[in-house]
C-alpha positions in Angstrom: -38.8 -35.1 -59.1 -40.2 -32.3 -56.3 -43.0 -30.2 -57.1 -44.5 -27.1 -55.4 -47.2 -24.6 -56.2 -46.5 -20.8 -56.2 -48.8 -18.1 -57.4 -51.0 -20.7 -59.3 -48.0 -22.2 -61.4 -46.4 -25.4 -60.8 -43.0 -25.9 -61.3 -40.5 -28.9 -61.4 -37.4 -28.7 -59.6 -34.2 -29.9 -61.2 -33.1 -33.3 -60.3 -30.2 -33.1 -57.5 -27.6 -35.6 -56.8 -27.2 -35.2 -53.0 -29.3 -32.1 -52.1 -32.7 -31.1 -52.9 -34.9 -28.2 -52.0 -37.6 -29.2 -49.8 -40.1 -26.5 -50.2 -43.9 -26.6 -49.4 -46.5 -24.1 -49.5 -48.4 -23.0 -46.2 -51.8 -24.2 -46.9 -53.4 -22.2 -44.0 -55.2 -19.1 -45.1 -54.3 -16.8 -42.4 -57.4 -14.7 -42.4 -56.5 -13.1 -39.0 -53.3 -11.7 -40.6 -55.0 -10.4 -43.7 -52.7 -12.6 -45.7 -53.4 -15.4 -48.1 -51.1 -18.5 -48.4 -47.9 -17.2 -47.2 -44.8 -19.3 -47.5 -43.0 -20.5 -44.7 -39.3 -19.5 -43.9 -36.9 -22.4 -44.2 -33.4 -23.2 -43.5 -32.2 -24.3 -46.7 -28.7 -25.5 -48.0 -27.8 -23.6 -51.2 -25.0 -26.1 -52.3 -21.5 -26.5 -51.0 -20.8 -22.8 -52.0 -23.4 -21.1 -49.9 -25.4 -22.6 -46.7 -27.6 -19.6 -45.5 -31.1 -19.3 -44.2 -33.1 -17.3 -46.5 -34.0 -14.0 -45.3 -36.6 -13.4 -48.0 -39.9 -15.0 -47.6 -41.3 -14.8 -51.1 -39.9 -17.9 -52.2 -36.8 -20.2 -51.3 -34.1 -20.7 -53.8 -31.1 -22.8 -54.7 -27.9 -21.5 -55.5 -27.5 -19.6 -59.1 -25.3 -22.4 -60.5 -27.8 -24.9 -59.6 -30.7 -22.8 -60.8 -29.2 -22.0 -64.5 -28.3 -25.6 -64.8 -31.8 -26.6 -66.1 -32.9 -24.2 -69.0 -36.4 -25.3 -68.5 -36.8 -24.0 -65.0 -36.0 -20.6 -65.7 -38.4 -20.7 -69.0 -41.2 -22.0 -66.5 -40.3 -19.2 -64.1 -41.5 -16.5 -66.5 -44.9 -15.5 -65.0 -47.0 -14.0 -67.8 -48.6 -10.5 -66.6 -50.7 -8.7 -69.2 -50.2 -5.4 -67.4 -46.3 -5.3 -67.8 -44.5 -4.4 -70.8 -41.8 -6.7 -71.9 -38.4 -5.1 -72.1 -35.1 -6.6 -72.6 -32.7 -6.3 -70.1 -29.3 -5.6 -72.1 -27.1 -6.1 -69.1 -28.7 -9.0 -67.6 -25.9 -11.5 -68.7 -23.2 -9.4 -67.2 -25.2 -8.8 -64.1 -26.0 -12.4 -63.6 -22.3 -13.5 -64.3 -21.1 -11.0 -61.4 -23.3 -12.9 -58.9 -20.8 -15.9 -59.3 -17.4 -13.9 -58.6 -14.6 -13.6 -60.8 -13.0 -16.6 -59.4 -16.0 -18.8 -58.6 -15.6 -22.3 -60.7 -18.4 -24.8 -61.7 -19.8 -27.0 -59.0 -17.2 -30.1 -58.9 -20.6 -32.3 -58.8 -21.8 -30.8 -62.1 -20.5 -32.4 -65.3 -21.0 -29.5 -67.1 -18.2 -26.9 -67.5 -18.6 -23.1 -67.1 -18.8 -22.4 -70.5 -21.7 -24.7 -71.2 -23.5 -22.9 -68.3 -23.2 -19.8 -69.9 -24.7 -21.1 -73.1 -27.5 -22.0 -71.1 -28.1 -18.5 -69.4 -27.7 -16.8 -72.8 -31.2 -18.0 -74.4 -33.0 -16.9 -71.2 -32.3 -13.3 -71.5 -35.2 -12.9 -73.8 -37.4 -14.3 -70.7 -36.4 -11.1 -68.6 -39.2 -8.6 -68.1 -39.2 -5.5 -66.0 -42.3 -4.5 -64.3 -43.9 -3.4 -61.3 -45.2 -6.8 -60.3 -42.9 -9.0 -62.4 -41.4 -12.2 -60.6 -40.3 -13.9 -63.6 -36.6 -14.0 -62.7 -36.9 -14.3 -59.0 -34.1 -16.7 -58.4 -31.6 -14.7 -60.2 -32.8 -11.6 -58.6 -32.5 -12.9 -55.1 -29.2 -14.6 -55.6 -27.4 -11.3 -57.4 -29.4 -9.1 -54.7 -27.7 -11.3 -51.5 -24.3 -10.9 -53.4 -24.8 -7.3 -53.4 -25.9 -7.0 -49.8 -23.0 -9.3 -48.5 -20.4 -6.9 -50.4 -22.1 -3.8 -49.4 -22.3 -4.9 -45.8 -18.5 -6.2 -45.9 -17.7 -2.6 -46.9 -19.7 -1.1 -43.9 -17.9 -3.4 -41.4 -14.6 -2.6 -42.7 -15.0 1.4 -43.0 -14.2 2.6 -39.6 -15.0 6.0 -40.5 -18.7 5.1 -41.4 -19.0 3.3 -37.9 -18.3 6.6 -36.3 -21.4 8.1 -37.5 -23.5 4.7 -37.7 -25.3 3.9 -34.6 -26.7 0.8 -35.5 -23.7 -1.2 -34.7 -23.1 0.6 -31.3 -26.5 0.5 -30.3 -27.8 -3.2 -31.2 -24.6 -5.0 -30.8 -23.4 -4.0 -27.3 -24.1 -6.7 -24.6 -24.8 -5.9 -20.9 -24.6 -8.3 -18.0 -27.2 -9.1 -15.4 -25.8 -6.6 -12.8 -25.5 -3.8 -15.5 -29.1 -4.3 -16.5 -30.2 -4.3 -12.9 -28.3 -1.3 -12.3 -29.6 0.5 -15.3 -33.3 0.1 -13.8 -32.0 2.0 -10.6 -29.8 4.6 -12.1 -30.7 8.5 -11.7 -31.2 10.4 -14.8 -29.4 13.4 -16.2 -31.3 15.8 -18.3 -29.6 18.0 -20.9 -31.1 20.8 -22.9 -30.7 21.3 -26.6 -31.8 24.1 -29.0 -31.5 23.2 -32.6 -32.7 25.7 -35.6 -35.7 23.5 -36.8 -36.6 21.0 -34.0 -36.3 23.9 -31.5 -35.7 22.9 -27.7 -35.9 19.5 -26.6 -34.4 17.5 -23.5 -32.3 14.4 -23.5 -32.9 12.2 -20.6 -30.2 9.6 -19.8 -28.7 7.7 -17.0 -25.7 8.9 -15.2 -23.6 5.8 -15.8 -21.6 6.2 -18.5 -21.4 2.7 -19.3 -24.9 3.3 -21.1 -24.1 6.5 -22.8 -22.5 5.1 -25.8 -24.1 7.4 -28.3 -23.6 11.1 -28.1 -25.8 13.7 -29.9 -23.4 15.8 -32.2 -23.2 19.3 -31.0 -22.6 20.6 -34.5 -25.2 19.3 -37.2 -24.1 18.4 -40.7 -26.3 19.9 -43.2 -25.1 17.3 -45.7 -27.0 14.0 -46.4 -23.6 12.1 -46.6 -23.0 12.2 -43.0 -26.3 10.3 -42.3 -25.8 6.7 -41.9 -28.1 5.6 -44.8 -28.0 3.1 -47.2 -26.9 4.3 -50.6 -29.9 2.9 -52.6 -32.1 5.0 -50.3 -30.2 8.3 -50.4 -30.8 7.7 -54.5 -34.4 7.7 -54.0 -34.9 10.7 -51.7 -35.0 13.3 -54.4 -38.0 11.6 -56.2 -39.7 10.8 -53.1 -39.5 14.5 -52.0 -41.0 15.5 -55.3 -44.3 13.0 -54.5 -44.4 14.8 -50.9 -44.0 18.5 -51.9 -45.3 18.5 -55.5 -42.3 20.3 -56.8 -38.7 20.0 -57.8 -36.9 19.2 -54.4 -33.7 17.2 -54.6 -32.8 16.9 -51.0 -34.3 16.7 -47.7 -35.3 19.8 -45.8 -33.6 21.2 -42.9 -36.2 19.8 -40.6 -35.8 16.4 -41.9 -32.0 16.5 -41.4 -32.3 17.3 -38.0 -35.2 14.9 -37.4 -33.2 12.0 -38.9 -29.9 12.8 -36.7 -32.5 12.2 -33.9 -33.8 9.0 -35.1 -30.3 7.4 -36.2 -29.1 7.9 -32.6 -31.6 5.1 -31.9 -32.8 6.9 -28.7 -36.7 7.2 -27.7 -38.4 10.2 -29.0 -41.4 12.2 -28.1 -42.3 14.7 -30.6 -45.6 16.6 -29.8 -45.3 19.3 -32.6 -46.7 17.4 -35.6 -48.6 19.9 -37.9 -50.1 19.8 -41.2 -47.2 21.3 -42.9 -44.6 19.1 -41.4 -46.7 15.7 -41.4 -45.6 14.3 -44.4 -42.0 15.2 -43.9 -42.1 13.2 -40.6 -43.6 10.3 -42.4 -40.9 10.2 -44.8 -38.3 10.7 -42.0 -39.5 7.4 -39.8 -40.1 5.6 -43.1 -36.4 6.2 -44.3 -35.1 5.4 -40.7 -37.1 2.2 -40.4 -36.1 1.1 -44.1 -32.6 1.8 -43.2 -32.6 -0.4 -40.1 -34.3 -3.3 -42.2 -31.9 -3.2 -44.9 -28.8 -2.8 -42.7 -30.0 -5.8 -40.3 -30.6 -7.9 -43.4 -27.3 -7.2 -45.3 -25.5 -8.1 -41.8 -27.3 -11.5 -41.7 -26.3 -12.2 -45.2 -22.7 -11.1 -44.5 -22.6 -13.3 -41.6 -23.9 -16.1 -43.8 -21.2 -15.8 -46.3 -18.7 -15.8 -43.6 -20.1 -18.9 -41.9 -19.9 -20.7 -45.2 -16.3 -19.9 -45.8 -15.1 -20.8 -42.4 -16.2 -24.6 -42.9 -15.2 -25.4 -39.1 -17.4 -22.6 -38.2 -14.9 -21.3 -35.3 -16.8 -17.7 -35.4 -20.3 -17.3 -33.8 -22.5 -14.6 -35.2 -25.5 -13.2 -32.8 -27.5 -11.1 -35.3 -31.1 -12.1 -35.0 -34.1 -12.2 -32.8 -36.6 -14.9 -31.4 -39.0 -13.6 -34.3 -38.2 -11.8 -37.5 -40.6 -8.7 -37.4 -38.2 -5.5 -36.5 -40.4 -2.7 -37.0 -43.7 -2.0 -35.8 -45.6 1.0 -37.1 -49.2 2.0 -35.5 -51.5 4.3 -37.5 -55.0 5.3 -37.0 -56.5 5.0 -40.3 -56.3 3.0 -43.4 -55.5 6.1 -45.3 -52.4 6.7 -43.3 -51.1 3.3 -43.9 -51.9 3.6 -47.6 -49.5 6.9 -47.4 -47.0 5.2 -45.5 -46.5 2.0 -47.7 -46.5 4.3 -50.8 -43.6 6.3 -49.2 -41.6 3.2 -48.6 -42.1 2.0 -52.5 -40.8 5.3 -53.5 -37.8 5.4 -51.1 -37.0 1.7 -52.2 -38.0 1.6 -56.0 -38.7 5.5 -57.2 -35.7 5.6 -59.5 -35.9 2.0 -60.7 -39.6 2.5 -61.7 -38.9 5.5 -63.7 -35.7 4.2 -65.3 -36.1 0.5 -65.4 -32.5 -0.1 -64.9 -33.3 -2.5 -61.9 -35.8 -5.2 -61.9 -38.1 -4.6 -58.6 -40.9 -6.6 -57.3 -44.1 -5.6 -55.4 -46.3 -8.4 -54.4 -50.1 -7.7 -53.8 -49.8 -4.0 -54.3 -53.2 -3.9 -56.5 -54.9 -5.7 -53.8 -53.5 -3.1 -51.1 -54.7 -0.3 -53.3 -58.0 -1.6 -53.4 -58.4 -2.3 -49.7 -56.5 0.9 -48.5 -56.7 3.4 -51.2 -59.3 5.9 -51.6 -62.6 5.0 -53.0 -64.3 6.2 -56.3 -67.7 6.5 -54.5 -66.5 8.0 -51.4 -68.9 10.5 -49.8 -68.1 13.9 -50.2 -67.4 16.0 -46.8 -69.4 19.1 -46.5 -67.4 22.3 -47.3 -69.0 23.9 -44.1 -66.7 21.5 -42.1 -63.5 22.9 -40.8 -60.5 22.7 -43.1 -58.5 20.5 -40.7 -61.5 18.0 -40.4 -61.7 17.7 -44.1 -57.9 16.8 -44.5 -58.0 14.5 -41.5 -61.1 12.3 -42.9 -60.3 12.5 -46.4 -59.4 9.1 -47.6 -60.2 5.5 -46.2 -60.6 6.2 -42.4 -61.2 2.6 -41.5 -59.7 1.8 -38.1 -59.3 -2.0 -38.3 -56.4 -3.1 -40.6 -53.0 -4.8 -40.5 -50.5 -5.9 -43.0 -47.3 -7.5 -42.8 -44.2 -6.3 -45.1 -41.0 -7.9 -46.1 -38.4 -6.1 -47.7 -35.3 -6.3 -49.7 -33.5 -4.2 -51.9 -35.3 -5.2 -54.8 -38.4 -6.5 -53.7 -41.3 -5.8 -51.3 -44.1 -8.3 -50.4 -47.5 -7.1 -48.8 -49.9 -9.3 -46.9 -47.1 -11.3 -45.6 -47.6 -13.8 -42.7 -46.4 -11.7 -39.5 -43.8 -14.3 -38.7 -42.1 -13.9 -42.2 -42.3 -10.1 -42.3 -39.7 -7.3 -41.2 -42.2 -4.3 -41.0 -45.9 -4.6 -39.7 -48.4 -1.6 -40.1 -51.4 -1.9 -38.1 -54.0 -0.1 -36.2 -54.4 -0.7 -32.6 -57.9 -2.1 -33.2 -56.5 -4.3 -35.7 -53.6 -6.0 -33.6 -56.0 -6.1 -30.6 -58.3 -8.4 -32.5 -55.1 -10.7 -33.0 -53.6 -10.3 -29.5 -57.1 -11.1 -27.9 -57.6 -10.8 -24.1 -56.4 -13.3 -21.5 -58.3 -16.5 -21.4 -59.0 -16.4 -25.2 -58.3 -19.7 -26.8 -57.3 -17.9 -30.0 -54.7 -15.6 -29.6 -51.3 -14.4 -30.8 -48.6 -12.1 -29.7 -45.3 -13.9 -30.2 -44.5 -11.8 -33.4 -44.1 -8.8 -31.0 -41.2 -10.6 -29.0 -38.0 -8.9 -30.9 -39.2 -5.6 -32.0 -36.3 -3.2 -32.5 -38.6 -0.1 -33.3 -42.0 1.0 -32.5 -43.5 4.0 -33.9 -46.7 5.7 -33.2 -47.9 8.5 -35.8 -50.8 10.5 -35.0 -51.1 9.3 -31.7 -53.7 12.0 -30.8 -56.2 9.9 -32.8 -55.8 7.2 -30.6 -57.3 8.9 -27.9 -60.4 9.6 -29.8 -60.6 5.9 -30.7 -59.8 3.8 -28.0 -56.8 4.2 -25.9 -57.3 1.0 -24.0 -56.4 -0.9 -27.3 -52.9 1.0 -27.2 -52.3 0.0 -23.7 -53.2 -3.5 -24.2 -50.8 -3.6 -27.1 -47.9 -2.2 -25.2 -48.3 -4.7 -22.5 -47.8 -7.5 -25.0 -44.5 -6.3 -26.6 -41.3 -8.1 -25.8 -43.1 -10.9 -23.8 -41.6 -14.5 -23.9 -42.9 -16.4 -26.9 -45.0 -19.4 -26.4 -43.2 -21.2 -29.3 -39.9 -21.1 -30.9 -41.2 -20.5 -34.5 -38.4 -22.2 -36.0 -35.7 -19.9 -34.7 -32.0 -20.8 -34.7 -31.0 -20.1 -31.1 -27.2 -19.9 -32.0 -27.9 -16.8 -34.0 -30.1 -15.1 -31.7 -28.6 -12.0 -29.7 -27.8 -12.6 -26.2 -29.6 -9.6 -24.9 -32.9 -11.2 -26.8 -32.5 -14.5 -25.0 -32.3 -12.8 -21.7 -35.4 -11.1 -22.8 -34.0 -7.6 -22.4 -35.4 -6.3 -25.8 -37.2 -3.5 -24.1 -34.0 -2.0 -23.3 -32.8 -1.7 -26.8 -36.1 -1.2 -28.5 -36.3 2.5 -29.9 -39.8 4.1 -29.3 -41.0 7.0 -31.5 -44.3 8.9 -30.8 -45.4 11.7 -32.9 -48.3 13.8 -32.2 -50.0 17.1 -33.0 -51.0 18.0 -29.2 -49.2 17.6 -25.9 -51.3 15.1 -23.8 -51.1 13.7 -20.5 -52.1 10.5 -21.6 -49.6 10.3 -24.5 -46.6 11.7 -22.2 -47.5 9.1 -19.7 -47.6 6.2 -22.3 -43.9 7.4 -23.6 -42.5 7.5 -20.0 -44.0 4.3 -18.8 -42.8 2.4 -21.7 -39.7 4.3 -22.7 -36.9 1.9 -21.5 -34.0 2.4 -23.9 -30.7 2.4 -22.2 -29.6 4.9 -24.7 -32.1 7.5 -23.2 -35.0 9.4 -24.7 -35.6 12.8 -26.2 -38.5 15.1 -25.6 -39.3 18.1 -27.7 -40.6 21.0 -25.4 -41.1 24.2 -27.3 -42.8 26.9 -25.7 -45.9 28.3 -27.2 -46.3 32.2 -27.3 -49.6 33.6 -26.6 -50.2 34.9 -30.0 -50.3 31.0 -31.3 -52.7 29.8 -28.6 -56.2 29.0 -29.0 -57.5 31.8 -27.0 -55.9 34.0 -29.3 -58.4 32.8 -32.1 -61.4 33.7 -30.2 -63.5 36.3 -31.8 -66.5 36.3 -29.3 -66.0 39.3 -26.8 -67.5 37.4 -23.7 -65.8 36.9 -20.5 -63.9 33.7 -20.1 -63.3 32.5 -16.6 -60.5 29.9 -15.7 -61.6 28.1 -12.4 -59.1 26.2 -10.6 -59.6 23.5 -8.2 -57.0 21.5 -5.9 -56.2 17.8 -6.3 -53.8 15.9 -4.5 -53.1 12.9 -6.7 -54.1 12.3 -10.2 -56.1 9.3 -9.1 -58.6 11.4 -7.1 -58.5 13.8 -9.9 -61.9 12.7 -11.3 -63.7 12.5 -8.1 -62.4 16.0 -7.0 -63.6 17.5 -10.1 -67.2 16.1 -10.1 -67.4 17.3 -6.5 -66.1 20.9 -7.2 -68.5 21.1 -10.2 -71.8 20.0 -8.4 -71.2 22.1 -5.5 -69.6 25.3 -6.8 -70.3 25.5 -10.6 -73.8 23.9 -11.2 -75.8 25.8 -8.5 -74.8 29.3 -10.4 -76.3 27.8 -13.9 -79.6 26.4 -12.3 -81.2 29.8 -12.6 -83.9 30.2 -15.4 -81.6 33.4 -16.5 -78.8 30.9 -17.4 -80.8 29.1 -20.0 -79.0 27.4 -22.9 -75.8 26.2 -21.0 -73.8 23.5 -22.8 -71.1 21.6 -20.6 -68.3 20.2 -22.6 -67.1 16.8 -21.4 -63.8 15.2 -22.8 -64.3 12.0 -21.1 -67.0 9.7 -21.7 -66.8 8.2 -18.1 -67.4 11.9 -16.8 -70.2 12.2 -19.1 -72.0 9.2 -17.7 -71.2 10.2 -14.0 -72.8 13.6 -14.9 -75.7 12.5 -16.8 -76.7 10.0 -14.0 -76.5 12.7 -11.5 -78.8 14.9 -13.6 -81.2 12.3 -14.0 -81.1 11.7 -10.1 -81.6 15.4 -9.3 -84.4 15.7 -12.0 -82.4 18.6 -14.0 -83.8 19.1 -17.4 -81.0 18.6 -19.9 -80.5 17.0 -23.3 -77.3 14.8 -24.4 -75.3 14.0 -27.4 -72.4 11.7 -27.4 -70.7 9.5 -29.9 -73.4 6.8 -29.2 -76.2 9.0 -29.6 -78.5 8.1 -32.8 -78.4 10.8 -35.6 -82.2 11.4 -35.2 -81.8 11.9 -31.3 -78.8 14.2 -32.1 -81.1 16.3 -34.3 -83.9 16.6 -31.7 -81.4 17.4 -28.9 -80.1 20.1 -30.9 -83.4 21.5 -31.8 -84.7 21.4 -28.1 -81.6 23.1 -26.8 -81.9 25.8 -29.5 -85.4 26.7 -28.5 -84.7 26.6 -24.7 -86.5 23.4 -24.1 -83.8 22.2 -21.8 -81.3 24.2 -19.6 -78.4 22.2 -20.2 -76.9 20.2 -23.0 -74.3 17.5 -22.2 -71.9 17.5 -25.2 -68.9 14.9 -25.3 -65.4 15.6 -27.0 -65.3 12.5 -28.9 -68.8 13.3 -30.9 -67.3 16.7 -31.7 -64.3 15.3 -33.0 -66.0 12.8 -35.3 -68.8 15.1 -36.7 -68.1 18.9 -36.0 -71.5 20.0 -35.8 -72.2 23.7 -35.3 -74.3 23.7 -32.1 -76.6 26.9 -32.3 -78.0 28.7 -29.4 -75.0 28.4 -27.0 -75.3 31.1 -24.1 -73.3 29.8 -21.6 -70.3 27.3 -22.2 -68.6 25.2 -19.6 -65.5 23.3 -20.2 -65.7 20.5 -17.4 -62.1 19.7 -18.5 -59.8 21.7 -21.0 -60.4 20.2 -24.4 -57.9 17.6 -25.8 -57.6 19.5 -28.8 -56.6 23.2 -28.5 -58.4 24.4 -31.5 -61.7 23.1 -30.1 -61.8 25.7 -27.3 -62.0 28.6 -29.9 -64.1 26.7 -32.2 -66.7 26.0 -29.9 -66.7 29.6 -28.4 -66.9 31.1 -31.9 -70.3 29.0 -32.4 -71.9 31.7 -29.8 -72.0 34.4 -32.3 -75.1 36.3 -32.4 -75.8 34.9 -35.9 -76.5 31.4 -34.3 -78.6 32.8 -31.5 -81.9 33.1 -33.3 -84.4 35.6 -33.0 -86.7 34.7 -30.0 -84.1 34.9 -27.4 -82.1 37.7 -27.9 -78.7 38.6 -26.1 -75.5 40.1 -26.5 -71.8 39.0 -25.6 -72.1 40.7 -22.1 -74.5 38.4 -21.0 -72.7 35.3 -22.0 -69.9 33.3 -20.2 -67.5 30.6 -20.8 -65.9 28.6 -17.8 -63.1 26.3 -17.8 -62.3 24.0 -15.0 -58.7 22.9 -14.2 -56.2 21.8 -11.9 -52.3 21.3 -12.1 -52.7 18.0 -13.9 -54.1 19.8 -16.8 -50.8 21.7 -17.5 -50.4 20.1 -21.0 -53.8 21.0 -22.4 -53.7 24.8 -20.9 -50.4 25.3 -22.6 -52.3 24.8 -25.9 -55.0 27.3 -24.7 -53.5 30.2 -23.2 -49.9 29.9 -24.2 -46.9 28.6 -22.2 -46.2 31.6 -19.8 -50.1 32.3 -19.1 -50.3 28.5 -18.4 -47.7 28.6 -15.9 -49.3 31.8 -14.3 -52.7 30.2 -14.1 -51.1 26.9 -12.2 -48.7 28.8 -9.7 -50.8 32.0 -9.1 -52.5 32.7 -5.7 -55.8 33.1 -7.0 -57.9 30.6 -8.1 -60.1 32.5 -10.6 -58.9 34.3 -13.8 -60.9 36.0 -16.3 -59.9 36.7 -19.9 -61.7 39.1 -22.5 -60.3 38.9 -26.1 -60.1 42.1 -28.2 -60.7 40.3 -31.3 -63.7 41.3 -33.2 -65.6 39.0 -35.6 -66.7 41.1 -38.5 
């Protein structure tokens, strides 16, 4: 009589004649993964009728006809939860019978007839409960769900018309030879421009060789959801998910989301640097919908192939449909609040209709724990109303930047805090994964779970620049590496291109950002190896939408260009140009209260050391400055006690203080966030100057240092056309004077 423990309940397994379940609970508490007591994936035999590897990790099960054979098993499986209302499922009997199929007969090894089996099932209908965290009918649910997935995938594979629009099959089940992969690395690329109504202008970059151009973008976009290759269960939940996002009745995707999903479903890499407050939740829903659709299709295909292998006892056919490890989607987010919104969006897309109507049993494990650790806290400190609106929205919620959570997903269940090797989707921050990946030489480090990713998604990428960009680069260097262990993989089912360690040529990289940055675009171009090509959104910014147009201080703004031959020498050239050409002009006593805005902390340290060496009076404020010293530095600067104030961008990002007394402002480098430009200049308003040092706007000045490598940042400051003129002009000095007057 085998026993195992699950969620604190001990259950007796029915006595088997020849085949018994060999289950064991993982006793290791994986604190590093943020999970408690996950179950190991096993290869189980489900009787003579079904032999498959269970793709769900919540519990290994036996075949339905074996489970219902013992009445006491189902009775003991019912998990009593006081938070869940009991509701009788009138159609449970019919649904359970449908799992056996119309022509299925009783197990020949069983002495009980089919009628006796049905008599055992009927009394247990009273034990069924529908609820948010109900697990009482888990065995029956999984078997019925697997059957539905097998039938649905079988219909998909036999529907030629559907495959015409579904690039999932085309992209991930096309194999190349070694010679073709080598040619892919060396092939020249062809760029094609597109202009869509909502997305705007974007460029498709693909190799010239037509062997790799298997997926073509549709020239004519369909405005109907029916033409998107989405699972029907996801389509049904879109209206209610849209209501959660928009707050009003909206039963369909927006035109922007339809265009974005067309790009995502092509499985090409995408760089989208135009994320705004208005479209942020639409983007989140789009990539959640795309990733869930990919997971459900992958799982359904595996179950369909399992069923085919079971029917062919000789097993002449070979199915390659898995990776070296199970995780397929990695979503990188900056804060816990972002992860909280993403998981809730996925829950709505999976179970929105079922939660409201109760027509279908749904299972979400560990959601209360997730809500406690990732949701907003009741005693959350109030953000001052004097802070800018974008700051209040960005830092509203749980802003902890160290987290990671694994998720296993089926059509009717979702498990949070799952072991990574039993998860389908991993949601984490760069710091959270860095703590697991570790550094070279560390005894305990783990990165095998990143070996077979099909999709990597970066959302709010601009915030990673303010956290630690090194963590992002370290993470990308450990994706698609050869695993150190096999982790119980069945090599007969692993895709050939995964065995060849070519996963990076199939992986889809999605990067969403609110700014156009050299660092982010460099990351995308370096790690974008998708054989299908990549898409880069490039919309021009008119001058009326640029940051300089929101400046209300009528003081001269000078853009000073310097020349640098290479990006590697850019930092040294900038420093020498500043200390030799710019700084001497501001050492005069008439240029008192000059603030130097430095985006890079390394440049800040370099300038600070130089000022100390040359005995130049200055104050400093950076992200590592204590609160008391910050107040002291602001006070000294306001009353003119120091000639200069060194001020870092990261400190301004996390605090957004109003620095009073600025008369001269030097941007050592164009700010990463364009709106910081106008925000800092507007701090020079006369109301912030005090009464002792009277001045006017004519005696103030703003100086911006730039070169050709700062083109991305200049576009946000001045607009596309003006930025192009600044870089290509024969003159190195350009002056602007805004006409807007601050009332």
